[in-house]
TITIDO-511082 format. One record per residue (C-alpha): residue in one letter; x, y, z. Coordinates in pm, whole numbers, padded with zeros to 5 digits, always signed. Layout:
% residues N
AXYZ;...
END
This chain:
% residues 246
M+00658+05636+13177;A+00575+05764+13440;R+00387+05929+13712;T+00712+06041+13883;A+00644+05738+14107;A+01008+05647+14094;V+01154+05969+14032;R+00969+06169+14267;R+00887+05893+14529;G+01208+05651+14503;I+01005+05333+14451;A+01321+05144+14595;V+01369+05334+14907;L+01339+05226+15250;G+01212+05498+15463;T+01136+05509+15829;L+01258+05713+16107;A+01543+05506+16161;V+01655+05387+15829;L+01700+05536+15498;A+01848+05440+15171;L+01796+05621+14832;A+01805+05482+14479;V+01699+05661+14153;P+01573+05460+13862;A+01782+05448+13545;A+01450+05546+13324;A+01485+05897+13462;A+01651+06001+13140;G+01327+06030+12928;P+01048+05848+12760;T+01096+05599+12476;G+00815+05397+12294;D+00504+05482+12112;P+00513+05839+12004;Q+00139+05902+12050;A+00183+05762+12418;I+00468+05986+12478;A+00271+06293+12343;L-00029+06213+12548;F+00148+06161+12865;R+00336+06462+12826;E+00027+06670+12779;A-00135+06488+13050;A+00167+06561+13278;R+00160+06934+13187;A-00221+06981+13245;T-00217+06798+13588;N+00126+06978+13713;A-00075+07287+13634;L-00368+07237+13851;P-00349+07450+14178;A-00418+07162+14386;Y-00556+06822+14387;V-00610+06501+14620;I-00444+06156+14545;T-00614+05884+14747;Q-00387+05576+14749;S-00346+05230+14903;G-00054+04997+14904;Y+00259+05232+14897;V+00295+05300+15279;R+00265+05103+15599;I+00290+05263+15924;D+00347+05173+16314;D+00292+05439+16590;S+00188+05478+16966;L+00046+05797+17149;G+00150+05639+17476;P+00442+05823+17690;R+00704+05688+17474;R+00567+05866+17138;R+00628+05641+16836;V+00603+05752+16478;H+00705+05496+16216;W+00657+05478+15824;A+00795+05274+15557;W+00733+05302+15181;G+00807+05102+14864;W+00990+04770+14870;A+01077+04872+15240;Q+00711+04858+15387;A+00706+04473+15471;Q+00821+04507+15812;P+00732+04345+16117;G+00448+04529+16303;Y+00400+04771+16039;R+00014+04793+15928;P-00117+04835+15588;A-00253+05216+15532;T-00437+05434+15293;E-00324+05773+15212;R-00494+06092+15163;L-00226+06320+15003;V-00322+06686+14929;V-00079+06827+14665;V-00069+07197+14622;Q+00123+07344+14298;R+00255+07656+14202;G+00426+07706+13846;G+00402+07362+13748;R+00581+07238+14072;T+00485+07096+14403;A+00458+07390+14691;W+00365+07176+14973;L+00208+06845+15059;E-00003+06702+15327;D-00029+06305+15350;T-00257+06146+15612;I-00163+05805+15644;T-00449+05586+15816;P-00428+05221+15892;T-00680+05006+15710;A-00981+04873+15902;A-00883+04511+15809;S-00514+04585+15964;C-00650+04733+16293;R-00971+04553+16367;D-00923+04496+16752;D-00826+04856+16850;C-00461+04810+16773;G-00353+05132+16920;V-00224+05271+16574;V-00374+05601+16468;P-00335+05813+16149;I+00000+05983+16078;E-00015+06324+15928;L+00293+06431+15731;V+00326+06795+15618;I+00597+06838+15362;T+00779+07144+15184;H+01070+07174+14991;S+01287+07262+15293;A+01116+07126+15596;A+00892+06808+15676;Y+00680+06751+16013;D+00505+06447+16148;G+00217+06424+16381;L-00016+06180+16537;V-00405+06244+16461;S-00579+06130+16782;S-00899+06271+16714;G-01076+06482+16427;T-00863+06486+16095;S-00559+06680+16195;A-00262+06634+16456;S-00277+06874+16741;C+00125+06892+16736;F+00391+06786+16532;E+00765+06714+16531;R+00999+06829+16273;V+01171+06548+16056;S+01432+06556+15774;V+01265+06616+15442;L+01499+06280+15334;R+01286+06080+15572;V+00926+06127+15401;P+00791+05943+15120;Y+00771+06215+14885;P+00983+06531+14801;A+00826+06883+14714;G+00954+07153+14496;G+00970+06973+14156;P+00713+06875+13919;W+00489+06575+14034;W+00430+06415+13705;T+00742+06336+13458;A+00757+06098+13169;V+01024+05832+13182;G+01041+05459+13103;T+00922+05271+12766;L+00548+05365+12682;A+00314+05132+12497;R+00030+05245+12277;P-00240+05411+12447;V-00577+05250+12464;R-00910+05446+12490;A-01201+05295+12672;G-01500+05546+12728;T-01404+05872+12877;L-01062+05737+12981;T-00742+05661+12803;S-00468+05435+12937;I-00089+05461+12904;T+00131+05172+13020;S+00476+05212+13077;Q+00774+05001+13210;F+01102+05106+13395;P+01379+05006+13626;S+01410+05126+13960;G+01729+04995+14087;P+01721+04599+14053;Q+01338+04617+14039;L+01118+04646+13708;V+00811+04878+13734;R+00487+04849+13541;E+00279+05125+13564;T-00078+05213+13402;D-00217+05561+13427;W-00555+05671+13306;V-00608+06003+13162;R-00942+06201+13129;T-01023+06217+12758;A-01206+06553+12782;T-00966+06746+13033;N-00625+06553+12961;L-00590+06538+13346;F-00466+06202+13502;A-00741+06020+13666;R-00597+05701+13854;S-00311+05453+13826;T-00195+05149+13919;V+00163+05039+13991;A+00313+04671+14025;V+00678+04648+14126;A+00853+04303+14061;A+01101+04165+14298;G+01428+04203+14227;G+01806+04229+14402;G+01650+04075+14722;R+01375+04313+14732;P+01024+04210+14753;A+00744+04288+14509;F+00473+04526+14591;A+00175+04698+14420;Y-00018+05012+14482;R-00290+05221+14321;S-00417+05546+14364;T-00696+05812+14238;D-00651+06179+14141;T-00918+06433+14206;P-00884+06798+14127;L-00981+07052+14427;A-01209+07341+14355;H-01013+07574+14603;V-00659+07577+14719;P-00652+07456+15093;R-00479+07667+15356;F-00106+07538+15474;P-00174+07323+15795;S-00126+07512+16111;I+00198+07381+16257;T+00237+07377+16628;L+00533+07184+16738;C+00482+06917+17047;S+00642+07032+17379;
END
């Protein structure tokens, strides 16, 4: 299929501030399978990529480990690499701003889940701001935004900016309509792992509404799964104010 899940994110990627290993899925060449599903997915990708801005709410894709103490620590890991000791499950609120069908910039606020941080674990939300040429991380000690940021390599963040967010790849099955949504399920390899993704399209608008992704174990890498919902924004938000930490 897919949501650029594998292409844009690199599902089989290890990403922290310390270690990085890139992998590009073999299915990135283009979609195969049911013609109706391919046509519908491409139309939904075109429509969703044309939105000025929308929010993705996601769980299961990233885990974090950080500290506000005198020794500032900001770590995250995504995809198959997230199952590391000390890294806590988290949810994401990802603001995607687009121009000309491509991602202009992203703001990803990653918050430890309540279940993973019951006893004031000391882990606070991480805010990532990503453009095509730069990326920043900040710790959110209060409110909804970090007070200052450190610059990091664009290769060390879970998502790139500059390209289309949705792209059709993999083998797509016949779409299934249920009420106001139509689902499209696809399979594609990501390195040694097999990905099964289902995306639901709003029938009235041809916009993507939500997704579930299950990645099987393979090549010594563990299985994992994540889910997300997509919500268009009425207005394009301002680019976050970036103040570098002293």
